[in-house]
N, C-alpha and C positions, 0 to 999 in steps of 0.2 A: 323400523317394524320388524319383528321377528320373522325368520322364514317359516313357511308352513311346515308342520310336523307330518311325517309318514313313518309308516310301520311295514317293514318289508317281510314278506312271507313266501317261502318256497315250498311248493308241494311235489312231493316225488316218492320213489320206492325207497331210497337210501338202503340199498341192500347189497353190500354194506355202504355206510357213509364215506366219502372219500375226501381229502383235503380240499378238492376243487368245489365240492359242495358248500364248505365253509368259506373259501376263498370268494365265491360270487359275492357273499354279504360285504366282505371287506372292501372288495373292488367298488361295489356300488356305493357304499358309505363315503368312501374317499372321493368318488365322483361328486356326490352331492355336497361335501364339505368344501371342495375345491371351487365348484361354481356357486356355491351359496344360495341355490334355489330352493332347498329343502333341508329340514333337520331330520335326520334318521334317528329316531327314539329307540328303535329295537329291531330285532329279527326274529323270525319264528320258522322253525322247520317243522313240517306237518307230514309225516309219513303216511302213505296211502293205506286203506283198508285191505285186509287180506283178501276181500272179495274182488278186488281188482284182478287177479288170477295171472299175473304176468310170470313168465318164465323166469325162474331163479329167485322169486320172491319169498324170502324168509318169513317166519311167522311174526306177526305184529309185535309182539312182547319181546322178541330178539332185536328187532330192527329199532325200537324205541330205546331199548337197553344200550345198543351200539351208539345211537345217536347221543345219549346222555354221556356216554364215555367220551365221545369225539368232541363234546362241547365243554368238557372240564375246563379247557384253557381259554373259553371265550367268556367275557363279562356281560355280553350284551345280547347273544343270540341264545334262543331258549326252545325247547320242545314243546310242541302241541300234540297232545294224543288224542285231541277231540275226533279226528277223522277215523282212527282205529277203533274208538270205542262206540262208533254207530253200528247198527244192525247189519249194515251192508255197505258197499262202496259208495262214496260221495263224489258228486261232479266237482270239479275245481271251482266252478262258479259258486256252488253251494258252500264249500269250504270257506271262501273269501267272504261270502255274505255272513257267515256264522261270525267269524272273527270281527268283521266291521261292524255288526249289530252289537256285540258284546262290548266292544270299545265305546261306541256311542252310547249306550245304556250306562256304562260305568262312568263316562264323563258327566253325564246328565243327573246321575243318582247321587248327588252330594250328600244325601243323608243317610246313605247306605242301607237302604230298606229293600233293594231290589237284588242286589248282587251280594248274596251272603258268602259265597265261596269265590274267592279270587284265585283263578288259574295260574299256573307257574309261567306261563308263556306271556303274561301281561307285564310289560314294563313298570316298575315302580316309580311313583313321582308324576304320573302323567297328569294329575289334577292340578299340577302347580300352575299350569295355564288354563284359560277358559275356551281357547280356541279348538277346532275340530282336529281329529287325526285320521288321515286316509291310509288304509291297507291297500299295499300295492303288491302285485305279483312280480316275484323275482324269479327269472328264468334264464336259460341259455337260448341261444339262436336256434337250435333244433326244435325247442317247443313252439317257437314262433313259426317256424317253418311247418310244424305238423298241423297248423290251423288249415293248411291247403290240402290235407290228406282227406279223400272223400269218406264221409260217414264217421270221422273220428271225433269230430267237435260239431255240436249243434250250434247253428249260426247265431240264435238268440243268446247263447251263453258267451259266445265270442264278443257280440256286441256290448253285454251287459258288463263283462269283465273290462273291456276297453273304456265304456263310458263311465262306469261308477268307481272304477279302481286304478286302471291303467297298468302298463307293463314296464318293467325295467328289465332290459335284455343285456346279458353279458354275452358279448359277440367275440369271436376269436379272430385274431389278427388275420387278415386276408380274406375274411367272409365278406360277404355283401348283403346285409340285412335291408339296406335301403332299397336294392333293387327287388328283393322279395316283398317289400311293402308297397312299392310302387306298383307291382303287378297284381296286387291284391285290392279290390274296389273297398271291402270293408276296412281294411288296415290303412289304406290311403285316408279313408273318411275320418278316421281317429288319429291320425298321425301325430298330432299334438300330445296325445296321451301316451305315447309310446317313447320311452327314453332308451336310446342305444349307448352302451357303455363298452369301449373295446377293452378286452383283457390282452395287455401287451406281453405277458409271461405265459407262453404256451405251456398246458398241462393235458396231456391226452389221457392220464390215467382215469378210467372210467369203472364204475361197479361192475361191468360185464367182463373187463379185463381181469379185475381182482378175482372175481368168480372163477374164471378159466384158470387162472394161475393156480388158485387153492385147490381146484378139482384135480389138477395134475400133479399136486404135491410139491409144487414149487413155493419158494419164498416170496412173500410180498412185503418183507420188512423194508421200511422207509419209503413205501407206496402209500400206506395208510397208518393211522395212530397204532402205536404199540399195544394200547389197551384194547382197541378194537380187534386186533389181531388175537390177542390172548383169549378175547371173549369167543371170537369165531372158532378157534381151535379147541377151546374147552368144552363148546357145545356142539362141536361135530357139524358146523353149518357148511353149506356149499360143497359137501363130499370131501371136506378137508380130513387129511390124516396125517399130518406132519407135526406131532408133538414136540419136535426138537425146537421149534419156534416159540413155543410157549415159555413165558417168564419162569424161570425156575425159583424155588423158594430162596435160593441163595442170592439171586438177582433182585428179587424183591426186597431182601434184606439190605442190600447195598443201596438200593434207591432210598430205603427208609432212613439208613444211616447217613446218606449224603444230604437229605432233607434235614436231618437232626443237626448236621453240621453247619448247613446253611442257616439255621436258625440261630445257632450258637454263635456264629459269625456275625450275624445281624444284631444279636444282644451285645457282643464285644465292641461293635462298631459305635455304639451309643454310651458305652462305658470308658471313663477316663481314669487311670490308676493314679493313685496319690502317692504310692510306695513302690520301690523296686521288689521285683519278684524273685531275684537271685543276686548271689554275691557278684556275678559277673557284671551284672547291670551297674552296681555300685561302683566297680572299677572303671566303668567306661566314661570317657569324657562326655559332657552334656551334649556336646555337637553331634556324637556318634550315636546317640539314643534314637531309636526308631520311633516315629511318631505314634502314638496311641491310636490314631485314626488308620494306620497302615499294619500294625500288628500288636497283640496282646499276650503272646505266648512265648515262651523260652524253652528251648529243648537242651539239655545237658548231653553231650556225647564224649566218649574218649577221655575221661577224667578232666572234664572242664576245659579241654584243649580247643573244641570246636563246639559252637551254639548255632541252633537253627531257629530263626524267628519266622513262624508261619502263622497261617489262619486256622490251624487244625487244633485238636485238643492237646492240653498241657501233658507233658511226658511222653509225647508220641515220638517213636523211635524214627531214624532216617529211613530205615528199611520200608517202614510203614508209610512214611512220606512219598518214598519213591513209587509205592505201588498205588498211589493216588495221583493219576495224570492230571495235569493243569494246576496243582498246587502252587502257590506262588511262595517261594521261601527265600531267606537272605542268611548266608552263611558268615558266622563271626569266628575269626580264628584268632589265636593268642601268640605272641612272640616275645621274647625276653628283651627287657630295656635296661641298660646300666644308668645309675645315677649315683651321686654322693649324698651321704648323710651329712648332719652338722659336724661330725668329727673327721670328716674327709674321707671315710670308708666307703668303698664300692658297694652299692647295693643292686641286687638284680630284682626287678618286678615285671609283672606282666601287663602288657599293653594290648589292647583289643583292636583287631583291624577288621573293618567292615568291608566285605566284598560286595560285589553287585549282586542284585536279586535276580534270580532266575525262577522258571517255571519248571516244574517236574511233573 
């Protein structure tokens, strides 16, 4: 019998989104895959409404744009802009209920008469099975502990979230969420609906830290996605004024060129040559030819004395190759070889020697 299906949703400011916001989804999915208790069919990031009024909260349109940029590398986590499109701030319980109700209606509406517009956050192919899908709240241990803050949560909201949805809590190594649950009567009552998942790779990079560094004109490169950094600085968010960290047009062009080369390389890997591409390859012994699956290009240098096989474009010079770190190349050198013809005369010819491949 297949495992029950769940949809993970994280509600938060995401101002700006950090790698840990995305890592929570990956950690949770790994956990459920390893235990086999549930099948995670998708993830949702739901930025909070501007009406939440938290300090350092960028406008919703900026936060949604940054989330979209951060999610470009993910194939299963999506943005939901339902919260930010409401007239005012929505409670977490309301957000969970909306997404759960939409999923339920979509599964039951097999004729397609109710849900005319399919939101981008809804995973595709969920009608392939007729069983239900539960929307679970994904959060960090800090949100779990916030349940104890007086006046922050309505008790009926906590109860409805736990009873109808459940929590997936990503806890830091060394923390003790079990103790916190034990000390709370309502959390203890719904303990079976709370899944604790330990994050064994500490990551203390928070949105607050990112905003602080940006406000001080310091670099946040390698702390958040480059595309997010570029967006923040171009739009002057969080009092940032460090244009030197914006990707320059030349850098963007280099990225585009590298993507083009990657596409060309992928094409070459599926193409097998039937004829040699150079005179030097004709002269080579069959055993010395590079496999087409390893290389498809020859570059002539120094009057045919040295050739470089690589995964770059044909005609690329060695200087150009050396300017592209990580390129795998193989150098072929020529050396004179003496042999006798039919009349016994000595004839000199070229023999190609293959050196070891190396990376530049």
